C-alpha positions as CSV (number, residue, x, y, z in Angstrom):
1,M,-4.1,3.8,1.7
2,I,-0.7,5.0,2.7
3,T,0.6,4.1,6.1
4,D,2.4,6.3,8.6
5,A,5.6,4.3,7.9
6,Q,5.3,4.9,4.2
7,K,4.8,8.6,4.8
8,K,7.9,8.7,6.9
9,Y,10.0,7.0,4.2
10,L,8.6,9.3,1.5
11,K,9.3,12.4,3.6
12,I,12.9,11.3,4.1
13,I,13.4,10.4,0.4
14,F,12.1,13.9,-0.4
15,Q,14.4,15.5,2.1
16,L,17.3,13.7,0.6
17,G,16.5,15.2,-2.8
18,G,14.6,12.2,-4.2
19,D,12.4,14.5,-6.3
20,I,15.3,15.7,-8.3
21,E,18.1,13.2,-7.8
22,L,18.7,9.5,-6.9
23,V,18.7,8.4,-3.3
24,S,20.5,5.2,-2.3
25,N,19.2,2.7,0.2
26,K,22.4,3.3,2.2
27,M,21.5,7.0,2.5
28,L,18.0,5.9,3.7
29,S,19.4,3.4,6.1
30,K,21.7,6.0,7.7
31,K,19.0,8.7,7.9
32,L,16.3,6.3,9.3
33,G,18.5,4.2,11.4
34,A,16.9,1.1,9.9
35,A,18.5,-2.1,8.7
36,P,19.0,-2.6,5.0
37,P,16.5,-5.5,4.7
38,S,13.9,-3.2,6.2
39,I,14.7,-0.5,3.8
40,S,14.5,-2.9,0.9
41,Q,11.1,-4.2,2.0
42,M,9.6,-0.7,2.3
43,L,11.1,0.4,-1.0
44,D,9.4,-2.7,-2.6
45,R,6.0,-1.6,-1.1
46,L,6.5,2.0,-2.2
47,T,7.5,0.9,-5.7
48,E,4.4,-1.4,-6.0
49,A,2.2,1.5,-4.8
50,G,3.7,3.7,-7.5
51,F,5.3,6.3,-5.2
52,V,8.9,5.6,-6.2
53,K,10.9,4.0,-9.0
54,K,13.7,1.7,-8.1
55,Q,16.9,1.0,-9.9
56,V,19.1,-1.8,-8.7
57,L,22.7,-1.0,-9.6
58,S,24.2,-3.9,-7.6
59,K,23.1,-6.2,-4.8
60,V,23.8,-3.6,-2.1
61,N,23.1,-0.4,-4.1
62,I,19.4,0.3,-4.6
63,I,18.6,3.7,-5.9
64,V,15.1,5.4,-5.6
65,V,13.5,8.5,-7.0
66,L,10.1,9.9,-6.3
67,C,7.5,9.5,-9.0
């Protein structure tokens, strides 16, 4: 079951173009006004649920794309 918070993140990822291009955690943090650790936690949950694919390019640069 998808939570309201997960829906919010997926909506923002889609709005940022995540269905056709990569979206960074920095972009998500700025758009959502959330701390980077919170973004990373949610991205882990969304990845485990199969909603996004995550690429770690460096410690501070996590990129996601909608599945």
